[in-house]
C-alpha positions in Angstrom: -0.1 0.0 0.1 1.5 3.4 -1.0 0.6 6.8 0.7 0.4 9.9 -1.4 0.7 13.2 0.7 3.5 15.3 1.9 4.5 13.6 4.9 4.0 12.4 8.3 4.4 14.6 11.8 4.4 13.9 15.2 5.1 15.3 18.8 8.8 14.9 19.7 7.7 14.8 23.3 5.5 11.7 22.6 8.2 10.2 20.6 10.6 10.3 23.5 7.9 9.0 25.7 7.3 6.2 23.4 10.9 5.4 23.4 11.2 5.2 27.0 8.0 3.7 27.9 7.4 1.4 25.0 10.7 0.8 23.3 9.5 2.0 20.0 9.6 5.5 18.2 7.8 7.1 15.4 10.8 6.7 13.5 10.6 2.8 13.5 6.5 3.3 12.5 7.7 5.3 9.6 10.4 2.9 8.5 7.7 0.0 8.8 5.3 2.1 6.6 8.0 2.7 3.9 8.9 -1.0 4.0 5.5 -1.8 3.4 4.8 -3.7 6.5 1.4 -2.3 6.9 -1.1 -4.9 8.2 -4.3 -3.0 8.2 -5.7 0.7 8.1 -9.2 1.3 9.4 -11.2 4.2 10.8 -11.1 4.3 14.7 -14.1 2.4 15.8 -15.2 5.1 18.3 -15.5 8.2 15.9 -17.7 9.9 18.6 -14.8 10.1 20.9 -12.1 10.3 18.3 -13.4 12.0 15.4 -11.6 11.6 12.1 -9.1 9.3 13.6 -7.6 6.3 11.8 -5.5 3.3 13.1 -2.8 2.2 11.1 -1.7 -1.4 12.2 2.2 -2.1 11.4 4.4 -4.8 12.0 7.6 -3.9 14.1 10.0 -6.7 15.7 7.4 -9.6 14.5 4.6 -7.7 16.4 1.6 -5.8 15.5 1.7 -2.2 16.8 -1.6 0.0 16.4 -0.8 3.8 15.5 -3.7 6.2 15.7 -3.5 9.1 13.5 -5.2 11.9 12.0 -5.2 13.6 8.7 -4.1 17.4 9.1 -3.9 19.0 5.7 -1.7 17.1 3.5 -0.1 15.4 6.4 -0.7 12.4 8.6 -0.2 13.3 12.3 1.1 10.2 14.3 -0.7 10.4 17.9 0.7 7.3 19.7 1.7 3.6 19.4 0.8 0.5 21.2 1.4 -3.1 20.7 -1.7 -5.3 20.2 -2.1 -8.8 21.1 -5.4 -8.8 19.1 -3.9 -7.6 15.9 -0.8 -9.8 16.2 -3.1 -12.9 16.5 -5.1 -11.7 13.5 -2.4 -10.7 11.2 0.9 -12.5 12.3 -0.2 -15.8 13.9 -2.6 -17.3 11.6 
C-alpha cells in the first residue's frame, strides 16, 4: 500500500515517551510503513470520541503495533503507538 501526501508529523515529546516507555519510536513506525509492513488501515471504531482518527496497524519486531493518526491538511499526524495482542494474533499468527 502506498501513501500519497506530503508526509508524517508527530510530537517529539510523545516520541521520547514512546522510546522510554514502550521501546518503539515514530521513526520505527515510519520505517515499517515505508518498508510495506502495513497490516491494516481502518477508521477508529469510536468516531464520537476520536472524530476523524484512523488506526494504522504496522509490523514492528514481529509484533502488530496500532498507530492512531489523524489527517491534517496534506500530512498524517501520528498520535501514539501501542502493541496489540489481538492484531498480532489476527495478522501474524494465523
